TISE-391222 format. One record per atom (N, C-alpha, C): x, y, z. Coordinates in steps of 0.2 Angstrom, whole numbers, padded with zeros to 4 digits, always signed. Layout:
# TISE-391222
XYZ ...
This chain:
# TISE-391222
+0004-0006+0000 +0000+0000+0000 +0004+0006+0000 +0003+0011-0004 +0007+0017-0004 +0002+0023-0004 +0002+0027+0001 -0002+0033+0002 +0000+0038-0003 -0004+0041-0007 -0002+0046-0012 -0002+0053-0009 +0003+0056-0010 +0003+0064-0010 +0002+0066-0017 -0004+0068-0019 -0006+0070-0026 -0001+0074-0029 +0002+0078-0025 +0006+0084-0028 +0012+0081-0033 +0016+0077-0030 +0022+0076-0034 +0022+0069-0037 +0017+0065-0036 +0017+0058-0038 +0016+0057-0046 +0011+0061-0048 +0010+0060-0055 +0008+0066-0059 +0008+0072-0056 +0006+0078-0060 +0012+0083-0058 +0018+0082-0061 +0024+0086-0059 +0024+0092-0063 +0022+0092-0069 +0023+0098-0074 +0017+0099-0078 +0016+0104-0081 +0010+0105-0086 +0010+0100-0091 +0016+0099-0094 +0016+0094-0099 +0014+0087-0097 +0015+0085-0091 +0012+0079-0088 +0005+0079-0087 +0003+0085-0084 -0005+0086-0083 -0009+0085-0090 -0006+0088-0095 -0010+0087-0102 -0011+0080-0104 -0007+0075-0102 -0007+0069-0104 -0012+0064-0099 -0014+0067-0093 -0017+0064-0088 -0024+0063-0089 -0027+0057-0090 -0034+0055-0090 -0037+0054-0083 -0043+0056-0082 -0046+0055-0076 -0053+0052-0077 -0054+0046-0074 -0061+0043-0075 -0064+0043-0068 -0070+0046-0068 -0074+0047-0062 -0080+0042-0063 -0081+0038-0058 -0087+0033-0057 -0091+0035-0051 -0097+0037-0052 -0101+0039-0046 -0105+0033-0044 -0105+0033-0037 -0109+0027-0034 -0114+0030-0029 -0119+0026-0029 -0124+0027-0023 -0124+0021-0019 -0120+0022-0013 -0119+0017-0008 -0125+0016-0004 -0127+0010-0003 -0133+0009+0002 -0131+0011+0009 -0137+0012+0012 -0136+0015+0019 -0133+0009+0023 -0128+0011+0027 -0124+0007+0031 -0119+0003+0028 -0117+0004+0022 -0113+0000+0018 -0106+0003+0016 -0106+0010+0018 -0100+0014+0016 -0093+0010+0019 -0093+0008+0025 -0087+0005+0027 -0085-0001+0023 -0090-0005+0021 -0088-0011+0017 -0086-0009+0010 -0089-0004+0007 -0086-0002+0000 -0079+0001+0001 -0078+0005+0006 -0071+0007+0007 -0066+0001+0008 -0068-0004+0012 -0064-0010+0013 -0062-0013+0006 -0068-0014+0002 -0067-0018-0004 -0063-0013-0009 -0064-0007-0009 -0059-0003-0013 -0052-0003-0011 -0051-0003-0005 -0044-0004-0003 -0041-0011-0004 -0045-0016-0004 -0043-0023-0006 -0041-0023-0013 -0045-0020-0017 -0043-0020-0025 -0038-0016-0027 -0037-0010-0024 -0033-0004-0026 -0026-0005-0023 -0025-0009-0018 -0019-0010-0015 -0014-0014-0019 -0013-0011-0025 -0008-0014-0030 -0005-0009-0034 +0001-0010-0037 +0004-0004-0040 +0002-0003-0047 +0000+0003-0049 -0003+0005-0055 +0003+0006-0060 +0002+0006-0066 +0007+0008-0071 +0008+0015-0071 +0003+0019-0070 +0004+0026-0069 -0002+0029-0065 -0001+0035-0062 -0007+0038-0059 -0009+0035-0052 -0016+0035-0051 -0018+0033-0044 -0025+0031-0045 -0028+0028-0039 -0035+0026-0039 -0037+0029-0032 -0043+0033-0032 -0045+0036-0026 -0052+0035-0025 -0054+0034-0019 -0061+0034-0016 -0063+0040-0013 -0068+0043-0015 -0070+0049-0011 -0078+0049-0009 -0079+0052-0003 -0086+0053-0001 -0088+0059-0005 -0095+0060-0007 -0098+0066-0010 -0104+0068-0007 -0104+0075-0007 -0110+0078-0004 -0112+0084-0009 -0119+0085-0009 -0122+0090-0013 -0122+0089-0021 -0120+0084-0023 -0120+0083-0030 -0126+0080-0033 -0129+0075-0030 -0135+0072-0032 -0138+0068-0027 -0144+0067-0026 -0147+0062-0021 -0145+0055-0022 -0143+0053-0028 -0141+0046-0029 -0133+0046-0030 -0129+0050-0027 -0122+0050-0028 -0119+0051-0021 -0116+0046-0017 -0114+0047-0011 -0106+0046-0011 -0103+0042-0016 -0096+0041-0016 -0094+0041-0024 -0088+0042-0025 -0085+0041-0032 -0078+0038-0032 -0077+0034-0037 -0070+0031-0038 -0067+0035-0043 -0061+0037-0042 -0057+0041-0047 -0051+0038-0049 -0051+0036-0056 -0045+0033-0058 -0041+0038-0063 -0034+0039-0061 -0030+0044-0064 -0024+0041-0067 -0022+0043-0073 -0016+0040-0076 -0015+0042-0083 -0010+0040-0086 -0008+0041-0093 -0012+0036-0097 -0016+0038-0102 -0020+0033-0106 -0016+0028-0110 -0010+0030-0111 -0005+0026-0115 -0002+0021-0110 -0003+0021-0104 +0001+0017-0099 -0004+0016-0093 -0010+0013-0095 -0016+0013-0090 -0016+0006-0086 -0019+0006-0080 -0021+0000-0077 -0015-0002-0072 -0016-0008-0069 -0012-0011-0064 -0006-0014-0067 +0000-0014-0064 +0006-0018-0067 +0004-0025-0067 +0001-0028-0062 -0001-0035-0063 -0009-0035-0064 -0011-0036-0070 -0018-0036-0072 -0022-0041-0069 -0028-0039-0067 -0033-0044-0065 -0036-0048-0070 -0038-0054-0069 -0041-0059-0074 -0049-0057-0075 -0052-0059-0080 -0059-0057-0081 -0063-0060-0075 -0061-0066-0073 -0065-0069-0067 -0064-0065-0061 -0058-0063-0060 -0057-0059-0054 -0060-0052-0054 -0060-0049-0059 -0064-0043-0060 -0072-0044-0059 -0074-0049-0062 -0082-0051-0062 -0083-0052-0054 -0079-0056-0051 -0081-0057-0044 -0080-0051-0040 -0076-0046-0041 -0075-0040-0037 -0081-0036-0039 -0083-0035-0045 -0089-0031-0047 -0095-0033-0043 -0096-0040-0043 -0101-0043-0039 -0102-0041-0032 -0096-0041-0029 -0096-0039-0022 -0098-0032-0021 -0095-0027-0025 -0097-0020-0025 -0104-0019-0026 -0107-0022-0031 -0114-0021-0033 -0119-0023-0027 -0117-0027-0023 -0121-0029-0017 -0122-0023-0012 -0118-0018-0013 -0117-0013-0008 -0119-0006-0011 -0121-0006-0018 -0123+0000-0021 -0130+0000-0024 -0133+0006-0025 -0139+0006-0029 -0138+0008-0036 -0132+0011-0038 -0130+0013-0044 -0127+0020-0044 -0129+0025-0047 -0125+0031-0047 -0126+0035-0054 -0126+0041-0054 -0127+0045-0060 -0121+0050-0061 -0120+0053-0067 -0115+0058-0068 -0108+0056-0069 -0107+0050-0070 -0100+0048-0071 -0097+0051-0077 -0090+0052-0077 -0087+0056-0083 -0080+0054-0084 -0077+0056-0090 -0070+0055-0092 -0068+0062-0093 -0062+0064-0090 -0059+0071-0090 -0052+0070-0092 -0049+0076-0094 -0042+0077-0095 -0040+0083-0091 -0034+0082-0087 -0032+0087-0083 -0028+0092-0087 -0030+0099-0086 -0027+0104-0090 -0022+0108-0086 -0024+0109-0080 -0020+0113-0075 -0019+0110-0068 -0014+0111-0065 -0013+0108-0058 -0008+0113-0054 -0011+0115-0049 -0006+0119-0044 -0005+0115-0038 +0002+0114-0037 +0004+0109-0032 +0002+0112-0025 +0001+0107-0020 +0000+0109-0013 +0000+0103-0009 -0002+0103-0003 -0002+0098+0002 -0009+0094+0002 -0009+0089-0002 -0015+0085-0003 -0016+0080+0003 -0011+0078+0006 -0012+0074+0012 -0015+0078+0018 -0014+0084+0018 -0017+0089+0023 -0024+0091+0021 -0025+0093+0015 -0031+0096+0012 -0035+0091+0008 -0039+0087+0011 -0042+0081+0008 -0049+0083+0006 -0052+0089+0008 -0059+0091+0006 -0058+0095+0000 -0063+0094-0005 -0063+0098-0011 -0070+0101-0012 -0070+0108-0015 -0076+0110-0018 -0075+0110-0025 -0080+0107-0028 -0079+0106-0036 -0084+0110-0039 -0083+0113-0045 -0087+0116-0049 -0087+0113-0056 -0093+0110-0058 -0094+0108-0065 -0097+0114-0069 -0094+0116-0075 -0097+0122-0078 -0096+0122-0086 -0100+0126-0089 -0100+0127-0096 -0095+0133-0098 -0090+0132-0101 -0085+0137-0103 -0086+0138-0110 -0088+0144-0112 -0090+0146-0119 -0084+0148-0123 -0079+0150-0120 -0073+0152-0124 -0067+0149-0120 -0065+0142-0121 -0060+0139-0118 -0053+0142-0118 -0051+0144-0123 -0044+0147-0124 -0044+0154-0119 -0049+0158-0120 -0049+0164-0116 -0049+0162-0108 -0053+0157-0107 -0054+0155-0100 -0048+0153-0097 -0044+0148-0100 -0038+0146-0098 -0033+0151-0097 -0032+0156-0101 -0027+0161-0101 -0029+0165-0095 -0035+0167-0093 -0037+0171-0088 -0036+0167-0081 -0037+0160-0082 -0036+0156-0076 -0029+0155-0074 -0025+0155-0079 -0018+0155-0077 -0015+0161-0073 -0017+0167-0076 -0016+0173-0073 -0019+0173-0065 -0025+0171-0065 -0029+0172-0058 -0025+0167-0053 -0024+0161-0055 -0021+0157-0050 -0014+0159-0048 -0010+0162-0052 -0004+0164-0050 -0004+0170-0046 -0009+0175-0047 -0010+0181-0043 -0013+0179-0036 -0016+0174-0035 -0019+0172-0028 -0015+0167-0024 -0009+0166-0026 -0005+0161-0023 -0004+0162-0016 -0004+0168-0013 -0003+0169-0006 -0010+0167-0002 -0015+0168-0005 -0022+0166-0002 -0022+0159-0002 -0020+0155-0008 -0021+0148-0008 -0016+0144-0003 -0011+0147-0002 -0006+0144+0002 -0004+0137+0000 -0005+0132+0004 -0003+0125+0002 -0009+0121+0000 -0015+0124-0003 -0021+0121-0005 -0019+0119-0013 -0022+0114-0015 -0022+0112-0022 -0028+0115-0026 -0026+0117-0032 -0032+0118-0037 -0030+0115-0043 -0036+0113-0047 -0035+0110-0053 -0040+0112-0058 -0039+0111-0065 -0044+0113-0070 -0044+0107-0075 -0050+0104-0077 -0050+0099-0081 -0055+0100-0086 -0054+0097-0092 -0059+0097-0097 -0063+0091-0097 -0070+0091-0098 -0074+0085-0098 -0075+0082-0105 -0073+0076-0106 -0073+0073-0112 -0079+0069-0114 -0082+0066-0108 -0088+0062-0109 -0091+0062-0102 -0098+0062-0102 -0102+0061-0096 -0103+0068-0093 -0104+0067-0086 -0105+0073-0082 -0112+0075-0082 -0113+0081-0080 -0120+0084-0080 -0122+0089-0085 -0117+0089-0090 -0119+0094-0096 -0113+0099-0096 -0108+0099-0092 -0103+0104-0092 -0098+0102-0097 -0093+0107-0098 -0088+0106-0103 -0081+0106-0099 -0081+0109-0093 -0075+0109-0089 -0077+0108-0081 -0072+0106-0077 -0072+0105-0070 -0066+0108-0067 -0067+0112-0061 -0062+0115-0057 -0063+0113-0050 -0058+0113-0046 -0059+0112-0039 -0053+0115-0035 -0055+0116-0029 -0051+0119-0024 -0051+0114-0018 -0045+0113-0015 -0044+0109-0009 -0044+0113-0003 -0045+0110+0003 -0045+0113+0009 -0045+0108+0015 -0044+0110+0021 -0043+0105+0027 -0050+0102+0028 -0055+0107+0028 -0062+0105+0029 -0067+0110+0026 -0073+0109+0027 -0078+0114+0024 -0077+0121+0026 -0076+0122+0033 -0075+0129+0035 -0069+0132+0032 -0064+0128+0031 -0058+0131+0028 -0059+0133+0021 -0063+0129+0017 -0065+0130+0010 -0069+0137+0010 -0074+0137+0014 -0078+0143+0014 -0074+0150+0016 -0070+0149+0020 -0066+0155+0022 -0061+0157+0017 -0058+0152+0013 -0053+0153+0008 -0057+0156+0002 -0063+0153+0000 -0066+0156-0005 -0068+0163-0004 -0070+0165+0002 -0072+0172+0004 -0066+0177+0003 -0060+0174+0005 -0054+0178+0004 -0052+0179-0003 -0053+0174-0007 -0052+0175-0014 -0056+0180-0017 -0063+0180-0016 -0068+0184-0019 -0066+0191-0017 -0063+0193-0012 -0061+0200-0010 -0055+0203-0014 -0052+0198-0018 -0046+0200-0021 -0047+0204-0028 -0043+0208-0030 -0043+0211-0037 -0042+0206-0042 -0038+0201-0041 -0037+0196-0045 -0044+0192-0047 -0048+0191-0042 -0054+0188-0043 -0059+0192-0048 -0059+0198-0047 -0063+0203-0051 -0061+0203-0058 -0054+0203-0059 -0051+0203-0065 -0053+0197-0069 -0052+0191-0065 -0054+0184-0068 -0061+0184-0071 -0066+0186-0067 -0073+0186-0069 -0074+0191-0075 -0070+0196-0076 -0071+0201-0082 -0067+0198-0088 -0062+0194-0087 -0058+0192-0092 -0059+0185-0095 -0063+0181-0091 -0063+0173-0093 -0068+0172-0098 -0072+0176-0100 -0078+0175-0105 -0084+0172-0101 -0089+0170-0105 -0095+0168-0103 -0094+0161-0100 -0096+0160-0093 -0096+0154-0090 -0103+0153-0086 -0105+0147-0087 -0111+0145-0083 -0110+0139-0078 -0111+0140-0072 -0110+0135-0067 -0116+0130-0067 -0114+0124-0068 -0119+0118-0069 -0121+0116-0062 -0115+0114-0058 -0116+0112-0051 -0110+0113-0047 -0111+0114-0041 -0105+0114-0036 -0107+0109-0031 -0101+0106-0028 -0102+0100-0023 -0096+0099-0020 -0096+0095-0014 -0090+0093-0010 -0088+0086-0011 -0082+0085-0011 -0079+0078-0011 -0074+0078-0006 -0073+0072-0003 -0068+0071+0002 -0064+0064+0001 -0057+0065+0001 -0053+0059+0000 -0054+0054+0006 -0056+0047+0004 -0056+0042+0009 -0050+0038+0009 -0048+0035+0003 -0042+0031+0001 -0039+0034-0005 -0033+0034-0005 -0029+0036-0011 -0023+0031-0012 -0023+0028-0018 -0018+0023-0019 -0015+0024-0026 -0008+0022-0026 -0005+0022-0033 +0000+0016-0034 
């Protein structure tokens, strides 16, 4: 088992970020079965991946039928575990998982566009924004400037920007901010909104529609 510090493990530079694929599988875990799902996830994921990581998160405020999600991250040209599971092993594992879930909606495939390093082991709670970006190039340019200018406010928190390639709730992009807990996220967001950089970002990013904002929290992270 290897606990992942998201920061340096697989997103070292912008060039690496651009190659990183993110597969999000949303789950509706049955009442009282969260601990069993976490155990099963750890049992399966405690193996070395060819690249990237596997993450189990708890989710709040996304949908009434999404309580958790599995996130698989890595290079699509070097995907999966170093020791592959057989079809029968995979089928048996899925059968165990299915006994503990009702389903789940809004799963998606994304590509990482930007990543700002921070302390992921400390900041395990995330506020996520799924959005429709009407002028992607303009948005990314404004985003880069914005994140650089609020570095002192962000401190050791991680922020990321992703394009949504398939699935989701209708958005084109996803971004998120990490923090120690919900209160930390609220206070950090308020501090950001008071900066001139935030006002400039809103003015310069082009038209953006927020589809959904929600919370997620890391339960297990393996690579």
